[in-house]
N, C-alpha and C positions, 0 to 999 in steps of 0.2 A: 594459031587457033583464034578464030574470030568469035567474040562474045556478042550475043544478040540482046541488046538493051531495050528493045521495044516491048517486051512482055512485062506485065506487072504494073504497079502503081508507083508514082513518084511520092516523095515525102510530102510535098505540098498538097497533092490530091488526098492523101490520107488525113492530113490535118484539117482540110476543108470538110471531109466526111465526118470526122469526129466533132468538129464545131457545129455542123448542121444537126447531128444527132443530139448534142448537148442542148441546143436551142429547142428542139422538138421535145426532149425529155422535160425541160423546164416548163414549157407550155402545157404539157400534160399534167404536171404536178400542180400548176396554178389552176388548171381547169378542174382537177379532182378536188382540190382543197381538203386535204386529209384532216387538218385540225378542226374544221367546221363539222366534219362528219363524226369525229371522235366526240366533240362537245354535244352534238345532237344525240349520239348514242348514249352518252352519260345522262342527258336529260330524260330520255326515254326510260332508262334504267331506274332513275329516281322516281319518275311518275308511275312506273310499274310497281315499284315497292310501295308507293303511296296507295295505289289501288288495292294491293294485297292487304295492307293494314286496314283500309276502309272496309274491305270485304270481311275481314276477321271481326272488326268491330260491329258490323251490320247484324251479326247474329243476336246481339243484345241491344240493338239500336232502339232508343226511345225518342230520339229527336234528331233531325238533320236540317241544316240550313245551307242550301247550295247557292242562294242568291241568283239563281238562273233567270228568274223573272224580274229581277231588279228590285225585289223586296226582301225583307227579312222573315218571310213566312217559313214555317216548318214544312218540309216536303216529305216527312216520314210517314204521314198518314195518321199520326197519333193526336193531331189537333192541338199541338202546343202553340200558344199565341204569344208573340213577342211584341214589345213596344220599342220603337226607335226613339232614343233621346239624343237627337242632334247629330247622329252619325250620317255622313254623306256618301253617296255612291261615287265610286271611282273606278279606274281601269284595273283589272286584275293582273296577275303575274304573266299571263299569256297575251296581254295587250287587248283583251276584250273589254269594251266600254260598259260601265254600269254592272259589273259582275263581282264587285267587292265593295267593302265599306271602309271608309277612312275615319279613324277615331283619333281625337286630339290628345288622348292620354290624361285629360283633366276632367272634363264633364260630359263627353260624348260616349254613349254606350248603347247597347241593345240588350234588353232584359226580358226574360220570361216573366209574364205577368201572373203566373200561378194558375193558369186556366186549366191545367191538366194535372192529373195525379201520376202521369207516367214518368215525369222527370224526377230523378233522385235529388234530395236536398238534405241539408243538415248533416247529421253524422252518417247518413247512408253513403255507401261507396259510389263514386262517380268519376268519370274521366272525360276528357275532351280531346279533340283533334282539330287542328287548324293550320292553315298556311298563314304565317304572319311575317310581314315585312316592316320592321320598325324603321322609322325615318328619324327619330330622335328619342332621347330618354326623358320623357316628360313625367313619368310616374316616380314616386318616392324611391322605389326599389329598382328603377331603371329597366323594368320589364313588363310582362303581361300579368295582370292580376285577375284571378277568378274568384267570384263570390257565390255563395249559395243564395237561396230565395230570401233569407232573412238579412242579406247584405253582410254576412260574416265572411271575412277573407279566408279562402280555403287553400 
């Protein structure tokens, strides 16, 4: 009985095909970059949460400072006037130039000048929301301090 060895693939041919498929699969994974997509999805998730919090707070909003025009003006429409005491414009968390303020933690601040009665102060209930990126611990308590109109630490 004569065996016909001409049909099928040799072991070397199969190994070459597997190696080529491995190289192609590696190239596809590098091109897709799944970790970057996961990180981008997590950032979108965090920003979506932030927007939902902002929308919830907007129902009782009495002042909003977006810094979109490169100033510390209130954009809520309530006419709150702020004064900048040494804070400098800087790049925001998304890399947009002049869309955030840098405060040194010692004597730079932005303050409501009391021009409107819409902002709560003193013993009135109040809350704030901000994206903060501390670069050092310059304040006595190592964090962010909030004060009412009378400069009482709240």
